[in-house]
C-alpha positions as CSV (number, residue, x, y, z in Angstrom):
1,M,0.1,-0.3,-0.1
2,A,1.5,3.5,-1.1
3,P,1.7,5.8,2.5
4,A,-0.8,8.8,2.3
5,S,-0.1,11.8,0.6
6,T,0.5,14.5,3.0
7,S,-2.0,18.0,2.7
8,A,1.1,19.8,1.4
9,Q,1.5,16.9,-1.3
10,R,-2.1,17.3,-2.0
11,V,-2.1,21.1,-2.4
12,E,0.7,20.9,-4.5
13,K,-0.7,18.6,-7.0
14,R,-3.6,20.4,-7.4
15,R,-2.2,24.0,-7.8
16,A,0.4,21.8,-11.0
17,A,-3.1,20.4,-12.1
18,L,-4.6,24.0,-12.6
19,R,-0.9,25.7,-13.6
20,A,-0.8,22.8,-16.7
21,Q,-4.5,24.2,-17.2
22,G,-2.9,28.0,-18.5
23,L,-3.9,29.5,-14.6
24,R,-2.1,31.1,-12.0
25,P,-2.6,31.8,-8.5
26,V,-3.1,35.4,-7.6
27,Q,-3.4,37.0,-3.9
28,I,-5.9,39.8,-3.3
29,W,-6.2,41.9,-0.1
30,V,-9.2,43.0,0.9
31,P,-10.9,45.3,3.1
32,D,-11.4,43.2,7.1
33,T,-15.5,43.3,7.2
34,R,-15.2,42.3,10.7
35,A,-12.7,45.9,11.5
36,P,-14.4,48.3,13.6
37,G,-16.1,51.4,12.0
38,F,-16.1,49.5,8.7
39,A,-20.2,49.0,8.4
40,E,-20.1,52.6,9.0
41,E,-17.6,53.5,6.3
42,C,-19.7,51.4,3.9
43,A,-22.9,53.5,4.4
44,R,-21.0,56.7,4.1
45,Q,-19.5,55.9,0.7
46,A,-22.8,54.5,-0.5
47,A,-24.3,58.0,0.7
48,I,-21.7,59.8,-1.1
49,V,-22.5,57.2,-4.6
50,N,-26.2,57.3,-3.9
51,E,-26.0,61.4,-3.9
52,A,-24.0,61.5,-7.1
53,N,-26.2,58.9,-8.7
54,R,-29.3,61.3,-8.1
55,A,-27.6,64.5,-9.2
56,D,-26.6,62.9,-12.7
57,H,-30.1,63.0,-14.6
58,E,-28.6,60.9,-17.5
59,L,-27.3,58.5,-15.6
60,M,-30.8,57.9,-14.3
61,E,-32.3,58.1,-18.0
62,F,-30.1,55.1,-19.2
63,M,-30.7,53.0,-16.3
64,D,-34.3,53.4,-16.4
65,A,-34.1,52.5,-19.9
66,A,-32.0,50.0,-19.2
67,A,-34.7,48.2,-16.9
68,A,-37.5,48.7,-19.2
69,D,-35.1,46.7,-22.0
70,L,-34.6,44.3,-19.4
71,V,-38.2,43.7,-18.6
72,E,-39.2,43.6,-22.2
73,H,-36.8,40.7,-22.8
74,L,-38.1,39.2,-19.4
75,D,-41.7,39.3,-20.9
76,A,-40.4,37.9,-24.2
77,L,-38.7,35.2,-22.6
78,E,-41.4,34.3,-20.7
79,A,-44.0,34.8,-23.7
80,G,-42.0,32.1,-25.4
81,H,-42.1,29.5,-22.7
82,K,-45.8,29.8,-22.8
83,E,-46.6,29.0,-25.8
């Protein structure tokens, strides 16, 4: 019986298989959602974006048109499935 592989060997084998598929590992750093003040900072930034969006009438028109196109497309799909 072959000796059991260690977890490090399994990880390296998996990484080698992924690299053979043309993939490469990357590391990203993201904000710690558990950090004090994180939720407050998110709310602050969301309020800034929301206010900017409200002031941009062209953006609102674009979003309304996109939503209307989506509803029209979904309605057409639904009608096609009923027949």
